[in-house]
C-alpha positions as YAML, in Angstrom:
chain: A
units: angstrom
residues:
- id: 1
  name: MET
  ca: [112.55, 106.81, 137.80]
- id: 2
  name: LYS
  ca: [111.99, 106.74, 134.05]
- id: 3
  name: ASN
  ca: [110.97, 103.44, 132.46]
- id: 4
  name: GLN
  ca: [113.86, 102.18, 130.32]
- id: 5
  name: LEU
  ca: [112.68, 100.50, 127.11]
- id: 6
  name: ASN
  ca: [114.52, 97.66, 125.41]
- id: 7
  name: GLU
  ca: [114.07, 96.84, 121.69]
- id: 8
  name: THR
  ca: [113.58, 93.09, 122.21]
- id: 9
  name: GLU
  ca: [111.01, 93.55, 124.97]
- id: 10
  name: VAL
  ca: [109.11, 96.21, 122.99]
- id: 11
  name: VAL
  ca: [108.97, 93.95, 119.92]
- id: 12
  name: LYS
  ca: [107.71, 91.05, 122.09]
- id: 13
  name: SER
  ca: [105.04, 93.26, 123.61]
- id: 14
  name: LEU
  ca: [103.83, 94.65, 120.27]
- id: 15
  name: ASN
  ca: [103.79, 91.18, 118.69]
- id: 16
  name: LYS
  ca: [100.86, 90.37, 120.99]
- id: 17
  name: LYS
  ca: [98.75, 93.04, 119.27]
- id: 18
  name: ASN
  ca: [96.43, 92.17, 116.37]
- id: 19
  name: ASP
  ca: [96.79, 95.46, 114.47]
- id: 20
  name: ILE
  ca: [100.56, 95.34, 113.93]
- id: 21
  name: ARG
  ca: [103.16, 93.03, 112.40]
- id: 22
  name: ILE
  ca: [106.87, 93.57, 113.01]
- id: 23
  name: THR
  ca: [109.81, 92.44, 110.91]
- id: 24
  name: PRO
  ca: [112.87, 93.12, 113.10]
- id: 25
  name: LYS
  ca: [115.41, 92.04, 110.46]
- id: 26
  name: SER
  ca: [114.18, 94.61, 107.94]
- id: 27
  name: LYS
  ca: [113.11, 97.02, 110.73]
- id: 28
  name: LYS
  ca: [109.54, 97.50, 109.48]
- id: 29
  name: LEU
  ca: [106.34, 98.06, 111.42]
- id: 30
  name: ILE
  ca: [103.29, 97.07, 109.38]
- id: 31
  name: ILE
  ca: [100.18, 98.64, 110.91]
- id: 32
  name: LEU
  ca: [96.53, 98.33, 109.89]
- id: 33
  name: SER
  ca: [95.17, 101.68, 108.76]
- id: 34
  name: SER
  ca: [92.28, 103.26, 110.64]
- id: 35
  name: ASP
  ca: [89.73, 102.49, 107.90]
- id: 36
  name: SER
  ca: [90.60, 98.79, 107.66]
- id: 37
  name: ARG
  ca: [87.72, 96.38, 108.23]
- id: 38
  name: ALA
  ca: [90.10, 93.93, 109.93]
- id: 39
  name: LYS
  ca: [91.23, 96.50, 112.53]
- id: 40
  name: ARG
  ca: [90.73, 95.48, 116.16]
- id: 41
  name: ASN
  ca: [91.73, 98.83, 117.67]
- id: 42
  name: ASP
  ca: [94.11, 97.24, 120.15]
- id: 43
  name: LEU
  ca: [96.87, 99.85, 119.80]
- id: 44
  name: GLY
  ca: [96.50, 102.35, 122.62]
- id: 45
  name: GLY
  ca: [98.69, 105.19, 123.84]
- id: 46
  name: GLY
  ca: [101.29, 102.86, 125.34]
- id: 47
  name: SER
  ca: [101.59, 100.87, 122.13]
- id: 48
  name: TRP
  ca: [102.01, 104.03, 120.06]
- id: 49
  name: GLY
  ca: [104.71, 105.15, 122.49]
- id: 50
  name: LYS
  ca: [106.55, 101.86, 121.90]
- id: 51
  name: ILE
  ca: [106.14, 102.29, 118.14]
- id: 52
  name: ASP
  ca: [107.60, 105.79, 118.44]
- id: 53
  name: PHE
  ca: [110.51, 104.38, 120.48]
- id: 54
  name: LEU
  ca: [111.30, 101.81, 117.76]
- id: 55
  name: LYS
  ca: [111.10, 104.48, 115.05]
- id: 56
  name: ARG
  ca: [113.21, 107.12, 116.81]
- id: 57
  name: LYS
  ca: [115.80, 105.02, 118.62]
- id: 58
  name: HIS
  ca: [116.16, 101.99, 116.35]
- id: 59
  name: GLY
  ca: [115.34, 103.27, 112.86]
- id: 60
  name: TYR
  ca: [112.17, 101.27, 112.21]
- id: 61
  name: LYS
  ca: [109.95, 102.37, 109.30]
- id: 62
  name: THR
  ca: [106.15, 102.24, 109.41]
- id: 63
  name: LEU
  ca: [103.89, 100.99, 106.67]
- id: 64
  name: MET
  ca: [100.12, 101.50, 106.93]
- id: 65
  name: VAL
  ca: [98.07, 98.82, 105.13]
- id: 66
  name: ASP
  ca: [94.39, 97.93, 104.70]
- id: 67
  name: LYS
  ca: [95.05, 94.24, 105.37]
- id: 68
  name: PHE
  ca: [97.94, 91.95, 106.11]
- id: 69
  name: ILE
  ca: [99.14, 89.89, 103.17]
- id: 70
  name: ASN
  ca: [100.94, 86.55, 103.63]
- id: 71
  name: PHE
  ca: [100.84, 86.79, 107.41]
- id: 72
  name: ASN
  ca: [99.33, 84.20, 109.68]
- id: 73
  name: ASP
  ca: [99.93, 83.18, 113.26]
- id: 74
  name: LYS
  ca: [102.72, 80.75, 112.30]
- id: 75
  name: SER
  ca: [104.71, 83.43, 110.44]
- id: 76
  name: ARG
  ca: [104.55, 86.06, 113.20]
- id: 77
  name: ASN
  ca: [107.95, 86.75, 114.67]
- id: 78
  name: LYS
  ca: [108.11, 85.39, 118.22]
- id: 79
  name: ASN
  ca: [111.46, 86.83, 119.38]
...
């Protein structure tokens, strides 16, 4: 049986990762680029599959950045 993904659960799961920030209201995925010094490399194949799901099924846009600006643990979305 195929695993059925749900937008809320996928966002919750990806919010636990250090290399991504999600803004569900504006439907943006902010991801650290591969040459960033702050990158923790915690996005594996499953995470990229969830990112693809959000992009294809829910219209999220990705933005690759070298570092996160104006984000800290208190401002992370905790749906």
